[in-house]
N, C-alpha and C positions, 0 to 999 in steps of 0.2 A: 311636622313637615320640615324636611331639610330644604332650605330655600336656594333658588338660583338667581342669576342676574335679572331675569325678567321681573320677578316679584320684589327683589331687594331694591333695584333701581327705581321701580315704579313707586315704592313707598318711602324712599329716602331722598337722595340728591336730585333725582329727576324732577320732583315737585318744585324744587328751587329753580329749575331751569324752565319751568312752564311759564313762558313769557310771550303773550300774544304780539307784543311790539316787535319781537325778534322773529315772529312767525314760527315759533317752536311750540309744540304740544307734547304733553307727557307721553301720549301714545306713540310718539315718533321714535322712541328708543326701546322698543320691546323686542327688537331682533338685533343680532350682531351687526348686520349690514347697516342698519340705521344708526346704531351706536357708533360704529366706525366712521361713517360719513359725518356724523355730527361733530365728533372730536378731532377729526383730521381734515375735514373739508374735501376729502378724496373718496373715490370709489375704492372698494376693496380690491387690492392686487392679489395675485396668486400667493398662497401661503409659503412660508419658508420651507424649503425642501429639507428632508432628513432631520426634522426636529419635531418632536411631539412632547407635550407636557401633560403630566398627570393632574387630574382634579383631585382635591382632597376636601374633607369636611372640617370646618373650623367654626366653633360656636353656632352650629346648626346651619351653616352656609356652605355650599359647594364653592370653593375658590381655587384659583390657579396662581402659583408663585411665579413672578417674573424671574427668568434666569439671568437677567442683566443687572437690574437695579435692586433686586430682592424685595420689591414691593409685591402686592398681590391684588387681584381683582376677582370679583364674583364671576363664576363660570356661567356661560350661556348654555341653556338647555336646548341645544339645536343639534341636528345630525347632518353633517359633521359640526362639531363645536370648535370655535377658534378663540384665541386669546390675543388681546391687544392691551398693552400697558399704557395707560393715560399719562404716566409720569415720564418714562424714557422713550416712548413710541417704539418699543421693541428695539432698543439700542439705536434709534434713529433710522431704522430700515423702513418703518411704516408697514412692514409685512406681517400679517397675522400668523400666529403659530397654532398648529392643530392641537386640540385638547382631547385627551382620552379619559372617559369615565370608566370605572371598574365594571367588569362583567357582572359582578355581584352587587351592583348599585342598589337595587331594590331591597335586598336583604340587609345591606349596611344601613339603609335609611330606616328600616323597621327596627333593627337592633338599637339604633341611636334615638329613635322616636320618643321613647318614654323617659329619656334622661333630661335633666335641666339643660338649658342652652349652653351653659359654660362647660358641660361635659359631653356635648355632641361634637366629638372630634374623631377623625379617622384619616389615615394616610395609607398609601399603597404599602403593602408588606404586613399590615395588621390583618390577621385572618378573622373570619367569622367566628371561629372558636374562641379567639382572644376576646372579641367583643362580648360573646355570650358569657365567658368567664368573668369579665369585668362587671357585667350586669348582675350575675349571680352573687358576686362578692358584695355588691351594693344593694342587694335585695330587690332588684328590678325584674 
């Protein structure tokens, strides 16, 4: 399974944030809106106009690269999906950026599914035929 923010954050850093004294529970960050509010203390403003980022697969995770600080965050599996960089706060604008998953997402996930995590990688521009060829070359 190629993971998204909902299951990555639930099983990694969110557990470290699970602190009853702060009134925060793990289940509070399963949606982009709650994630955004937790890390900024603000309600989600309108997204940045005229900017869309591509989701890509890296080590079996759908991620999005920050166009400002060159960090990356796990992609939220929502429709529409948005990106918010915890490091630079989207260049200090605090405005989320729309994220686009590929139309062939399910096919990409199937083709990457049998690979070891280190080889579960894909970015826009790599065709399904390219992934099939790589799988065939590796006997998958």
